[in-house]
VMD Tcl script that builds the backbone (N, CA, C; Angstrom):
set m [mol new atoms 204]
animate dup $m
set s [atomselect $m all]
$s set {name element resname resid chain x y z} {
  {N N MET 1 A -10.910 -8.122 -2.894}
  {CA C MET 1 A -10.319 -7.442 -1.754}
  {C C MET 1 A -9.279 -8.366 -1.117}
  {N N ILE 2 A -8.167 -7.759 -0.757}
  {CA C ILE 2 A -7.080 -8.480 -0.105}
  {C C ILE 2 A -7.043 -8.070 1.359}
  {N N LYS 3 A -7.048 -9.045 2.255}
  {CA C LYS 3 A -6.884 -8.746 3.679}
  {C C LYS 3 A -5.437 -9.045 4.042}
  {N N PHE 4 A -4.778 -8.068 4.645}
  {CA C PHE 4 A -3.374 -8.225 5.009}
  {C C PHE 4 A -3.216 -7.975 6.502}
  {N N GLU 5 A -2.680 -8.958 7.198}
  {CA C GLU 5 A -2.462 -8.807 8.635}
  {C C GLU 5 A -1.065 -8.252 8.871}
  {N N VAL 6 A -1.021 -7.118 9.545}
  {CA C VAL 6 A 0.259 -6.473 9.830}
  {C C VAL 6 A 0.787 -6.977 11.176}
  {N N ASN 7 A 2.056 -7.310 11.184}
  {CA C ASN 7 A 2.719 -7.701 12.434}
  {C C ASN 7 A 3.429 -6.468 12.972}
  {N N GLY 8 A 3.087 -6.049 14.156}
  {CA C GLY 8 A 3.651 -4.820 14.706}
  {C C GLY 8 A 2.674 -3.679 14.552}
  {N N ASP 9 A 3.191 -2.465 14.672}
  {CA C ASP 9 A 2.326 -1.283 14.640}
  {C C ASP 9 A 1.951 -0.849 13.228}
  {N N TYR 10 A 2.839 -1.084 12.245}
  {CA C TYR 10 A 2.594 -0.594 10.888}
  {C C TYR 10 A 3.466 -1.340 9.877}
  {N N ILE 11 A 3.175 -1.092 8.597}
  {CA C ILE 11 A 4.012 -1.553 7.498}
  {C C ILE 11 A 4.141 -0.374 6.536}
  {N N LEU 12 A 5.306 -0.188 5.960}
  {CA C LEU 12 A 5.485 0.893 5.000}
  {C C LEU 12 A 4.689 0.589 3.736}
  {N N LEU 13 A 4.143 1.616 3.121}
  {CA C LEU 13 A 3.296 1.464 1.946}
  {C C LEU 13 A 3.974 0.647 0.847}
  {N N ILE 14 A 5.215 0.947 0.569}
  {CA C ILE 14 A 5.944 0.239 -0.489}
  {C C ILE 14 A 6.089 -1.240 -0.138}
  {N N GLN 15 A 6.373 -1.528 1.104}
  {CA C GLN 15 A 6.497 -2.926 1.535}
  {C C GLN 15 A 5.159 -3.649 1.423}
  {N N LEU 16 A 4.075 -2.959 1.719}
  {CA C LEU 16 A 2.743 -3.549 1.619}
  {C C LEU 16 A 2.417 -3.932 0.179}
  {N N LEU 17 A 2.729 -3.051 -0.754}
  {CA C LEU 17 A 2.464 -3.347 -2.162}
  {C C LEU 17 A 3.253 -4.573 -2.618}
  {N N LYS 18 A 4.491 -4.694 -2.140}
  {CA C LYS 18 A 5.307 -5.861 -2.478}
  {C C LYS 18 A 4.777 -7.122 -1.797}
  {N N ALA 19 A 4.449 -7.024 -0.521}
  {CA C ALA 19 A 4.016 -8.184 0.260}
  {C C ALA 19 A 2.711 -8.783 -0.273}
  {N N THR 20 A 1.867 -7.962 -0.850}
  {CA C THR 20 A 0.597 -8.453 -1.383}
  {C C THR 20 A 0.718 -8.910 -2.837}
  {N N GLY 21 A 1.898 -8.740 -3.423}
  {CA C GLY 21 A 2.135 -9.191 -4.790}
  {C C GLY 21 A 1.581 -8.276 -5.869}
  {N N LEU 22 A 1.185 -7.061 -5.501}
  {CA C LEU 22 A 0.650 -6.135 -6.497}
  {C C LEU 22 A 1.752 -5.506 -7.339}
  {N N VAL 23 A 2.978 -5.511 -6.835}
  {CA C VAL 23 A 4.151 -5.075 -7.598}
  {C C VAL 23 A 5.247 -6.113 -7.401}
  {N N GLN 24 A 6.201 -6.137 -8.316}
  {CA C GLN 24 A 7.282 -7.111 -8.231}
  {C C GLN 24 A 8.479 -6.604 -7.433}
  {N N THR 25 A 8.732 -5.289 -7.495}
  {CA C THR 25 A 9.926 -4.731 -6.849}
  {C C THR 25 A 9.586 -3.467 -6.074}
  {N N GLY 26 A 10.514 -3.092 -5.202}
  {CA C GLY 26 A 10.358 -1.842 -4.460}
  {C C GLY 26 A 10.383 -0.645 -5.394}
  {N N GLY 27 A 11.191 -0.732 -6.434}
  {CA C GLY 27 A 11.263 0.352 -7.413}
  {C C GLY 27 A 9.938 0.557 -8.122}
  {N N GLU 28 A 9.308 -0.533 -8.484}
  {CA C GLU 28 A 7.996 -0.459 -9.133}
  {C C GLU 28 A 6.976 0.171 -8.183}
  {N N ALA 29 A 7.043 -0.187 -6.910}
  {CA C ALA 29 A 6.135 0.379 -5.907}
  {C C ALA 29 A 6.372 1.879 -5.752}
  {N N GLN 30 A 7.631 2.295 -5.716}
  {CA C GLN 30 A 7.948 3.718 -5.577}
  {C C GLN 30 A 7.411 4.517 -6.755}
  {N N ILE 31 A 7.580 3.997 -7.956}
  {CA C ILE 31 A 7.078 4.686 -9.151}
  {C C ILE 31 A 5.562 4.822 -9.088}
  {N N ALA 32 A 4.875 3.765 -8.693}
  {CA C ALA 32 A 3.409 3.800 -8.594}
  {C C ALA 32 A 2.956 4.891 -7.621}
  {N N VAL 33 A 3.652 4.993 -6.488}
  {CA C VAL 33 A 3.293 6.000 -5.483}
  {C C VAL 33 A 3.586 7.402 -6.005}
  {N N ILE 34 A 4.773 7.605 -6.561}
  {CA C ILE 34 A 5.174 8.924 -7.067}
  {C C ILE 34 A 4.232 9.410 -8.164}
  {N N GLU 35 A 3.762 8.489 -9.001}
  {CA C GLU 35 A 2.881 8.865 -10.105}
  {C C GLU 35 A 1.419 9.006 -9.682}
  {N N GLY 36 A 1.129 8.838 -8.395}
  {CA C GLY 36 A -0.227 9.046 -7.890}
  {C C GLY 36 A -1.189 7.926 -8.233}
  {N N LYS 37 A -0.688 6.715 -8.379}
  {CA C LYS 37 A -1.529 5.574 -8.734}
  {C C LYS 37 A -2.034 4.794 -7.529}
  {N N VAL 38 A -1.652 5.244 -6.330}
  {CA C VAL 38 A -2.020 4.521 -5.113}
  {C C VAL 38 A -2.917 5.410 -4.246}
  {N N LYS 39 A -4.025 4.835 -3.787}
  {CA C LYS 39 A -4.912 5.551 -2.869}
  {C C LYS 39 A -4.744 4.982 -1.465}
  {N N TYR 40 A -4.681 5.883 -0.498}
  {CA C TYR 40 A -4.580 5.525 0.910}
  {C C TYR 40 A -5.807 6.102 1.597}
  {N N ASN 41 A -6.631 5.237 2.163}
  {CA C ASN 41 A -7.887 5.663 2.796}
  {C C ASN 41 A -8.700 6.566 1.858}
  {N N ASN 42 A -8.852 6.095 0.603}
  {CA C ASN 42 A -9.672 6.733 -0.436}
  {C C ASN 42 A -9.130 8.045 -0.989}
  {N N GLN 43 A -7.868 8.382 -0.708}
  {CA C GLN 43 A -7.260 9.582 -1.273}
  {C C GLN 43 A -5.894 9.241 -1.844}
  {N N ILE 44 A -5.575 9.857 -2.979}
  {CA C ILE 44 A -4.258 9.636 -3.572}
  {C C ILE 44 A -3.205 10.160 -2.601}
  {N N ASP 45 A -2.161 9.362 -2.412}
  {CA C ASP 45 A -1.096 9.735 -1.474}
  {C C ASP 45 A 0.252 9.507 -2.152}
  {N N TYR 46 A 1.131 10.491 -2.047}
  {CA C TYR 46 A 2.431 10.447 -2.724}
  {C C TYR 46 A 3.591 10.112 -1.791}
  {N N ARG 47 A 3.302 9.755 -0.537}
  {CA C ARG 47 A 4.375 9.483 0.435}
  {C C ARG 47 A 4.856 8.040 0.314}
  {N N LYS 48 A 6.113 7.881 -0.057}
  {CA C LYS 48 A 6.684 6.546 -0.228}
  {C C LYS 48 A 6.874 5.839 1.111}
  {N N ARG 49 A 7.177 6.579 2.148}
  {CA C ARG 49 A 7.465 5.977 3.450}
  {C C ARG 49 A 6.262 6.067 4.393}
  {N N LEU 50 A 5.084 6.130 3.809}
  {CA C LEU 50 A 3.844 6.189 4.577}
  {C C LEU 50 A 3.692 4.943 5.441}
  {N N LYS 51 A 3.347 5.131 6.695}
  {CA C LYS 51 A 3.140 4.025 7.627}
  {C C LYS 51 A 1.670 3.618 7.594}
  {N N VAL 52 A 1.400 2.443 7.078}
  {CA C VAL 52 A 0.037 1.923 6.979}
  {C C VAL 52 A -0.243 1.099 8.229}
  {N N LYS 53 A -1.357 1.409 8.897}
  {CA C LYS 53 A -1.688 0.763 10.171}
  {C C LYS 53 A -2.978 -0.033 10.070}
  {N N LYS 54 A -3.254 -0.800 11.099}
  {CA C LYS 54 A -4.488 -1.592 11.146}
  {C C LYS 54 A -5.695 -0.677 10.945}
  {N N GLY 55 A -6.633 -1.136 10.124}
  {CA C GLY 55 A -7.838 -0.361 9.846}
  {C C GLY 55 A -7.733 0.499 8.600}
  {N N ASP 56 A -6.519 0.679 8.064}
  {CA C ASP 56 A -6.327 1.479 6.855}
  {C C ASP 56 A -6.651 0.661 5.611}
  {N N THR 57 A -6.952 1.373 4.519}
  {CA C THR 57 A -7.154 0.718 3.232}
  {C C THR 57 A -6.219 1.336 2.200}
  {N N VAL 58 A -5.775 0.507 1.271}
  {CA C VAL 58 A -4.910 0.941 0.183}
  {C C VAL 58 A -5.496 0.380 -1.098}
  {N N GLU 59 A -5.530 1.213 -2.158}
  {CA C GLU 59 A -6.025 0.757 -3.450}
  {C C GLU 59 A -4.959 0.982 -4.510}
  {N N TYR 60 A -4.788 -0.040 -5.364}
  {CA C TYR 60 A -3.838 0.047 -6.475}
  {C C TYR 60 A -4.345 -0.851 -7.592}
  {N N GLN 61 A -4.451 -0.302 -8.791}
  {CA C GLN 61 A -4.919 -1.030 -9.964}
  {C C GLN 61 A -6.233 -1.776 -9.703}
  {N N SER 62 A -7.189 -1.068 -9.168}
  {CA C SER 62 A -8.521 -1.612 -8.878}
  {C C SER 62 A -8.528 -2.733 -7.851}
  {N N LYS 63 A -7.453 -2.905 -7.137}
  {CA C LYS 63 A -7.373 -3.907 -6.062}
  {C C LYS 63 A -7.327 -3.155 -4.728}
  {N N LYS 64 A -8.146 -3.616 -3.795}
  {CA C LYS 64 A -8.220 -2.959 -2.485}
  {C C LYS 64 A -7.594 -3.859 -1.431}
  {N N ILE 65 A -6.728 -3.276 -0.615}
  {CA C ILE 65 A -6.084 -3.976 0.488}
  {C C ILE 65 A -6.636 -3.399 1.778}
  {N N VAL 66 A -7.116 -4.278 2.637}
  {CA C VAL 66 A -7.570 -3.883 3.971}
  {C C VAL 66 A -6.556 -4.420 4.964}
  {N N VAL 67 A -6.007 -3.532 5.775}
  {CA C VAL 67 A -4.993 -3.926 6.740}
  {C C VAL 67 A -5.691 -4.263 8.052}
  {N N ILE 68 A -5.422 -5.485 8.527}
  {CA C ILE 68 A -6.055 -5.944 9.767}
  {C C ILE 68 A -5.010 -6.269 10.821}
}
mol reanalyze $m
mol bondsrecalc $m
mol representation Tube
mol addrep $m
């Protein structure tokens, strides 16, 4: 499990995937989201500009990110 501290109110989903090192580029993150490979709070989510906030969880490739 990866704990990620967000500065401010939120971080965009694509930026979160990049910041945690789960993807190398924004393009790779967008493809992962569009193809339904990312779960947001235990449900597949296709929104590229999703605002992830404190208390949310994101899963990608069997890795779980908890936003604190």
